[in-house]
C-alpha positions in Angstrom: 66.0 10.9 63.6 63.3 13.6 63.0 60.4 12.9 60.7 61.8 15.5 58.2 65.1 13.6 57.7 63.2 10.3 57.6 61.1 11.6 54.6 64.2 12.8 52.8 66.0 9.5 53.2 63.0 7.6 51.9 62.7 9.9 48.8 66.5 9.4 48.1 66.1 5.6 48.3 63.1 5.7 45.9 65.0 7.8 43.4 68.0 5.5 43.6 65.8 2.4 43.0 64.1 4.0 40.0 67.2 5.2 38.2 69.6 2.3 38.9 68.5 0.3 35.7 69.0 3.4 33.6 72.4 4.1 35.0 73.5 0.4 34.4 72.1 0.5 30.9 74.3 3.5 29.8 77.5 2.2 28.2 80.9 3.3 29.4 82.8 6.1 27.7 83.7 5.0 24.2 81.5 1.9 24.2 79.2 1.2 21.2 75.6 2.0 21.8 73.2 -1.0 21.3 71.1 -1.2 18.2 69.9 2.1 16.8 70.1 3.9 20.1 71.9 7.2 19.7 73.4 9.7 22.2 70.6 12.1 21.3 68.0 9.6 22.2 69.4 9.3 25.7 67.7 12.5 26.6 64.4 10.8 26.2 63.4 8.6 29.3 61.1 6.5 27.0 64.1 5.6 24.8 66.0 4.5 27.9 63.4 2.0 29.1 61.9 0.8 25.8 63.2 -2.4 24.4 65.6 -2.1 21.5 64.1 -3.4 18.3 66.4 -5.3 16.0 64.7 -6.0 12.7 67.3 -8.5 11.7 66.8 -10.5 14.8 63.0 -10.4 14.4 63.3 -11.7 10.9 65.6 -14.5 12.0 63.2 -15.5 14.7 60.3 -15.5 12.2 62.3 -17.7 9.8 63.1 -20.1 12.6 59.4 -20.3 13.6 58.4 -20.9 10.0 61.1 -23.6 9.6 59.9 -25.3 12.8 56.3 -25.3 11.6 57.4 -26.7 8.2 59.4 -29.4 9.8 56.5 -30.4 12.1 54.1 -30.5 9.3 56.5 -32.4 7.1 57.1 -35.0 9.9 53.4 -35.5 10.3 52.8 -35.9 6.6 55.6 -38.4 6.2 54.2 -40.4 9.1 50.7 -40.2 7.6 52.0 -41.4 4.3 53.5 -44.5 6.0 50.2 -45.1 7.8 48.2 -45.0 4.6 50.6 -47.5 3.0 50.1 -49.6 6.1 46.5 -49.8 5.2 47.2 -51.6 1.9 49.9 -53.9 3.1 49.5 -55.5 5.6 46.0 -54.0 6.5 43.9 -54.6 3.4 46.0 -57.6 2.3 45.3 -59.5 5.6 41.7 -58.3 5.8 40.9 -59.6 2.3 43.3 -62.6 2.6 41.5 -64.0 5.6 38.1 -63.7 4.0 38.8 -66.0 1.0 39.2 -69.8 1.0 42.6 -71.2 1.9 43.5 -72.1 -1.7 43.3 -68.4 -2.6 44.9 -66.6 0.3 48.3 -66.0 -1.3 46.9 -64.9 -4.6 44.6 -62.4 -2.8 47.3 -60.9 -0.7 49.5 -60.7 -3.8 46.9 -58.5 -5.5 47.2 -55.8 -2.9 50.9 -56.1 -2.7 51.2 -55.8 -6.5 49.4 -52.5 -6.4 52.0 -51.1 -4.1 54.6 -51.6 -6.8 52.7 -51.1 -10.1 50.7 -48.0 -9.1 53.9 -46.4 -7.8 55.6 -46.7 -11.2 52.5 -45.4 -13.0 52.2 -42.5 -10.5 55.8 -41.4 -11.0 55.5 -41.5 -14.8 52.1 -40.0 -15.5 49.6 -40.6 -12.7 50.5 -37.6 -10.5 50.6 -35.3 -13.4 47.1 -36.3 -14.6 45.7 -36.0 -11.1 47.4 -32.8 -9.8 48.8 -31.0 -12.9 47.0 -27.8 -14.0 45.1 -29.2 -16.9 41.3 -28.6 -17.3 38.4 -28.9 -14.9 38.3 -32.6 -15.4 41.8 -33.9 -15.7 45.4 -32.7 -15.3 47.9 -32.2 -18.0 51.4 -33.6 -18.6 53.2 -30.8 -16.9 54.5 -33.1 -14.1 55.3 -36.0 -16.5 58.1 -38.1 -14.9 57.6 -35.8 -11.8 59.0 -32.8 -13.6 58.8 -29.8 -11.3 57.9 -31.9 -8.3 60.8 -31.0 -6.0 61.5 -30.2 -2.4 60.0 -26.7 -2.5 56.3 -26.5 -1.5 53.5 -26.1 -4.0 51.4 -23.3 -2.5 48.3 -24.4 -4.3 48.2 -27.6 -2.3 50.2 -27.1 0.9 52.5 -24.1 1.6 54.4 -25.8 4.4 55.5 -29.2 3.1 57.7 -30.2 0.1 55.9 -31.0 -3.1 57.4 -34.4 -3.0 55.9 -35.1 0.4 52.5 -34.1 -0.9 53.1 -36.3 -4.0 54.0 -39.3 -1.8 51.0 -38.8 0.4 48.6 -38.8 -2.5 50.4 -41.8 -4.0 49.3 -43.9 -1.0 45.7 -43.1 -1.8 46.3 -44.0 -5.4 47.7 -47.4 -4.3 44.9 -48.5 -2.0 42.0 -47.4 -4.2 42.4 -50.0 -7.0 43.4 -52.6 -4.4 40.0 -52.2 -2.8 38.3 -53.3 -6.1 40.0 -56.7 -5.9 37.6 -57.8 -3.1 34.7 -58.0 -5.6 36.3 -60.4 -8.1 38.3 -62.4 -5.5 39.1 -66.0 -6.4 38.3 -65.7 -10.1 40.4 -63.1 -12.1 43.7 -63.8 -13.8 46.6 -62.1 -12.3 47.8 -60.8 -15.7 44.4 -59.4 -16.4 44.3 -57.8 -13.0 47.6 -56.0 -13.6 46.5 -54.6 -16.9 43.0 -53.7 -15.9 43.9 -51.9 -12.6 46.8 -50.1 -14.3 44.4 -48.6 -16.9 41.8 -48.0 -14.2 44.3 -45.9 -12.2 44.9 -43.7 -15.2 41.4 -43.5 -16.7 39.2 -43.5 -13.6 41.2 -42.6 -10.5 43.3 -39.7 -11.9 40.4 -37.7 -13.4 38.3 -38.1 -10.2 41.2 -37.1 -8.0 41.8 -34.0 -10.2 38.1 -33.0 -10.1 37.9 -33.1 -6.3 41.4 -32.1 -5.2 43.2 -30.7 -8.2 43.9 -27.1 -9.2 40.7 -25.8 -10.8 38.9 -29.2 -10.4 35.3 -29.3 -11.4 34.3 -30.5 -7.9 37.0 -28.8 -5.8 35.7 -27.1 -2.7 39.0 -25.3 -1.9 40.4 -24.5 -5.4 37.4 -22.9 -7.2 35.3 -25.8 -8.4 32.0 -25.3 -10.2 30.2 -27.7 -7.8 32.3 -27.5 -4.6 32.0 -31.1 -3.2 33.1 -31.6 0.4 35.4 -34.6 0.4 38.1 -34.3 3.0 39.9 -37.6 2.5 38.4 -39.5 -0.4 34.7 -40.5 0.0 34.1 -39.9 -3.7 37.6 -40.2 -5.0 38.6 -43.5 -3.2 35.5 -45.3 -1.9 32.7 -44.6 -4.3 34.9 -45.1 -7.4 36.4 -48.3 -6.1 33.2 -49.6 -4.6 31.0 -49.0 -7.7 33.8 -50.3 -10.0 33.8 -53.4 -7.8 30.1 -54.0 -8.4 30.6 -53.6 -12.2 33.5 -56.2 -12.0 31.4 -58.6 -10.0 28.5 -58.4 -12.5 30.7 -58.6 -15.5 32.8 -61.6 -14.4 29.8 -63.5 -13.0 29.6 -65.6 -9.9 32.3 -68.0 -8.5 31.9 -71.6 -9.3 29.3 -73.1 -6.9 28.1 -69.7 -5.6 25.7 -69.5 -3.7 25.0 -73.2 -3.5 28.3 -74.2 -1.9 29.3 -72.6 1.4 32.4 -70.4 1.0 33.3 -69.2 4.5 36.4 -67.2 5.3 39.4 -69.5 5.9 40.8 -67.3 8.7 38.7 -64.6 10.5 41.8 -64.1 12.7 43.8 -62.8 9.8 40.9 -60.6 8.8 40.6 -59.3 12.3 44.3 -58.3 12.4 43.9 -56.7 9.0 40.9 -54.7 10.1 42.7 -53.4 13.2 45.6 -52.3 11.0 43.2 -50.5 8.7 41.7 -48.7 11.7 45.1 -47.5 12.9 46.2 -46.6 9.4 43.1 -44.6 8.7 44.3 -41.9 11.1 46.9 -41.1 8.6 44.3 -41.4 5.8 42.0 -38.8 7.4 44.0 -36.7 9.8 46.8 -36.6 7.3 44.5 -35.0 4.8 44.7 -31.8 6.9 48.2 -31.5 5.3 49.5 -29.9 8.6 50.0 -30.9 12.2 47.5 -28.5 13.5 44.0 -28.4 15.1 42.3 -29.6 12.0 44.3 -32.8 12.0 43.2 -33.3 15.6 39.5 -32.8 14.7 39.8 -35.3 11.8 41.6 -37.8 14.0 38.8 -37.6 16.6 36.0 -37.8 14.0 37.7 -40.9 12.4 37.8 -42.8 15.7 34.3 -41.9 16.8 32.8 -42.8 13.4 34.5 -46.2 13.3 33.4 -47.0 16.9 29.8 -45.9 16.3 29.6 -48.1 13.1 30.8 -51.2 15.1 27.9 -50.6 17.5 25.4 -50.0 14.7 26.4 -53.0 12.6 26.7 -55.3 15.6 23.3 -54.2 17.0 21.6 -54.8 13.7 23.2 -58.2 13.3 22.3 -59.1 16.9 18.6 -58.2 16.3 18.4 -60.0 12.9 20.6 -63.1 13.5 20.5 -63.5 17.2 24.3 -63.1 17.6 26.9 -60.4 17.0 29.7 -61.9 15.0 33.4 -60.9 15.0 33.3 -60.7 11.2 30.3 -58.4 11.4 32.1 -56.2 14.0 35.2 -55.7 11.9 33.1 -55.1 8.7 31.2 -52.5 10.7 34.4 -50.8 11.7 35.5 -50.6 8.0 32.1 -49.3 7.0 32.3 -46.5 9.6 35.8 -45.6 8.5 34.7 -45.4 4.9 31.6 -43.2 5.7 33.5 -40.8 8.0 36.3 -40.3 5.4 34.7 -37.5 3.4 33.3 -35.8 6.6 36.3 -36.2 8.9 37.7 -32.7 8.4 34.3 -31.0 8.5 32.2 -32.4 11.3 32.1 -32.4 15.1 32.6 -35.5 17.2 28.9 -35.9 17.9 28.1 -35.7 14.2 30.8 -38.3 13.6 29.0 -40.6 16.0 25.8 -40.2 14.0 27.4 -40.7 10.6 29.2 -43.9 11.8 26.1 -45.4 13.5 23.9 -44.8 10.4 26.6 -46.2 8.1 27.0 -49.3 10.2 23.3 -50.1 9.9 23.1 -49.1 6.2 26.0 -51.2 5.1 24.8 -54.2 7.1 21.5 -53.9 5.2 23.4 -53.6 1.8 25.6 -56.6 2.5 22.9 -58.8 4.0 19.6 -58.0 2.2 20.4 -56.1 -1.0 23.2 -58.5 -2.0 21.0 -61.5 -1.3 18.0 -60.0 -3.1 19.8 -59.3 -6.4 22.1 -62.3 -6.2 25.4 -60.7 -7.3 28.7 -62.2 -6.1 30.5 -59.3 -4.5 33.0 -61.8 -3.0 34.3 -59.7 -0.1 31.6 -57.0 -0.1 33.7 -54.2 -1.6 30.6 -52.6 -3.0 28.4 -53.1 0.1 31.0 -51.5 2.3 33.0 -49.0 0.2 30.4 -48.1 -2.5 27.5 -47.9 -0.2 29.4 -46.5 2.8 31.2 -43.9 0.6 27.9 -42.7 -0.8 26.0 -42.4 2.5 29.1 -40.7 4.0 29.4 -38.2 1.2 25.7 -37.2 1.4 25.8 -36.9 5.2 28.8 -34.7 5.0 26.7 -32.2 3.2 24.2 -32.3 6.2 26.6 -32.2 9.1 29.5 -30.1 7.8 30.3 -27.2 10.2 32.1 -24.0 9.5 33.2 -24.0 13.2 35.3 -27.1 12.4 36.5 -26.0 9.0 35.6 -22.6 7.6 36.1 -23.6 4.0 33.5 -21.3 2.4 34.0 -17.5 2.5 32.5 -14.6 0.6 34.5 -11.9 -1.3 35.2 -10.0 1.9 36.5 -13.1 3.7 33.4 -13.6 5.9 32.9 -17.3 6.8 29.8 -18.8 5.2 27.8 -21.8 6.4 29.2 -25.2 5.3 26.4 -27.8 5.7 22.6 -28.1 5.8 22.5 -27.9 9.6 23.9 -24.4 9.3 21.5 -23.4 6.6 23.5 -24.2 3.5 21.0 -26.6 2.0 22.6 -26.0 -1.4 25.5 -28.1 -0.3 23.3 -31.2 -0.5 23.0 -30.6 -4.3 26.8 -30.2 -4.6 27.3 -33.4 -2.8 24.8 -35.2 -5.0 26.6 -33.9 -8.1 29.9 -35.2 -6.8 28.4 -38.6 -6.0 26.7 -38.8 -9.4 29.9 -38.0 -11.2 31.8 -40.6 -9.2 29.2 -43.3 -9.9 29.0 -42.4 -13.6 32.8 -42.3 -14.1 33.3 -45.6 -12.3 30.5 -47.4 -14.1 31.4 -46.2 -17.6 35.2 -46.3 -17.2 35.2 -49.7 -15.6 32.9 -51.3 -18.1 34.9 -50.0 -21.1 38.2 -51.2 -19.6 36.9 -54.6 -18.7 35.7 -55.0 -22.3 39.1 -54.1 -23.7 41.1 -56.3 -21.3 38.7 -59.2 -21.8 38.9 -58.9 -25.5 42.8 -58.7 -25.5 43.9 -61.3 -22.9 40.7 -62.5 -21.1 39.7 -61.7 -17.6 38.6 -64.9 -15.8 40.8 -67.9 -15.0 39.9 -71.2 -16.5 37.5 -73.4 -14.7 40.1 -75.9 -13.6 42.3 -73.1 -12.4 39.5 -71.7 -10.3 38.9 -75.1 -8.7 42.6 -75.5 -8.0 42.9 -72.1 -6.5 44.7 -68.9 -7.5 47.7 -69.7 -5.3 48.8 -72.6 -7.4 47.3 -71.7 -10.8 48.5 -68.1 -10.9 51.7 -68.2 -8.7 52.8 -71.8 -8.5 52.9 -71.8 -4.7 50.7 -72.2 -1.7 49.9 -70.0 1.2 50.1 -72.9 3.6 52.1 -76.1 3.5 50.8 -78.6 5.9 53.4 -81.3 6.8 52.0 -84.8 7.5 53.8 -86.5 10.2 54.7 -90.2 9.6 
C-alpha cells in the first residue's frame, strides 16, 4: 500500500475514534433528549461533549451530603454525651468512693449518683432555660421553661448540624458532674438531705449563670457569641472546674474539719477503686473536651489530642515532683496528676497545639501537687478529697494558660469586620486576651464564693448541714442510708 493511502486510512481511523462518542450520545429518532439539551444545541460541538447539568439532582446530592454530615455530628455528640455521663457515674463515683474511709464509701458514691437524677429534673424544668435561653448578659430567661422550643431541629446559635435536644443533653451532662465535684470537699460529714437541697440550689444560682455568661447567647464572657470580655473556655475551665473547686473550698471552710482531722490518719480505704475511677474519668474526658467541638470534624480531633497529651504530661509532672519531695511516686499521686492535667487542659483543649498541651499539663501537675501538699497543709483546711486543690487550682491555671497558648491556627475564633482571622493568644501577639481570661476567672471565683456562702447559710439555717457527731463516727453509709458498702461475713 502506498504512503498516500496509508495516510488517508490513518486520518479516517482518527476521525472515527473522535466522533464515535458523539454519535453514540445522539438519541434515536423520536427519543427524548436528556436534560435541557435541545436539537438546536446539537449544532454546537461543546454542547455535545459538555456534561448535562441537572439542578434538581445537584440539589438532591447537596441535601444528602448535608444529612450525612448532620448524622455524623449527631452520632458523635450522642456518644460524647454518654462519655461525659460516664465521668460522673462510675468515674467520679469510684474515684471519690475509693478515697474515703470504708464506712463512707456507699454514702460518697450515692452523692454522685444522686446528682445524675436530681440535676436532670432541674435541667428539664428550668436549668437549661436559665443557662441557654436568650435572657441578659448574665443569665438566661424562661423561654425554654419545661424545654419549650427545644426540639429536634437545630438551634443555629449553638450548633447548626445537631438537634437542639442533642445539644441540651450534652450540656446536661456538664451540669450533672459540676455539683458532684463539690462533694469531694465535704466528704464524710454533710447530711444527705442538706446535700440535695444545697446542690439543687447551687445548680440554679451558680452554675446556670456562669454557663450562660461563657457559652450562652449574648453571654458577658462569650468568645463566640459577642461577649463583652470574650473568655476562651472551650469545655468548662471556668464554668465547671473553677466554680466547683472554689465552691468546694468554701464548703470545707464553712463545715469545718472532720472529727479527728488531722490528728488521726484517714487514708483511702481502696486506692484500687480510685484508680479505676480515674481511668474512667480519663476516657470520659474525651467526650467532655472533644465533644465540645459540637461536630465530628478536625477541631474535635485537635481537642482529643490536646486532652490526652495534657493528662499524660500532668502525670509526669505530679509524679516527678512527688518523687523529688517524698522519695517515691505513689499511685494515688499519679491518678491525681492525671485528673489535674485533664482539668487544666479543659479550657484550652480546642485552642492549643499538642506541644502547648504538654506544657499546660506539666505545669498543672506540678502546681496542683504544690497546692494539695503544701498550701493545704499550711492553711490547715480540710478539703477531704482535694476538690479545690485539683479542680479550683487546676481550672484557674488552665484558664490563664489558655490565654497564653491559644492559637488561631487551631481555632480561628476571633475575626475582624472583614472576616480576617485575628490572633488568639499572647504567643500570637494578643496580650489583651490575658486580661479577658483574668476577668473570666475573677467572675467565676466571685460568683462561686458569694453564691455558695449564701446558699450554705440558708440551708444550714433551715435544715442544718452537718451530720451529728455520733452519725459521723458511725459513718454515712449507716447513718444516712441504713446500709453498708461492704458486708464482711465471719466464718464459724
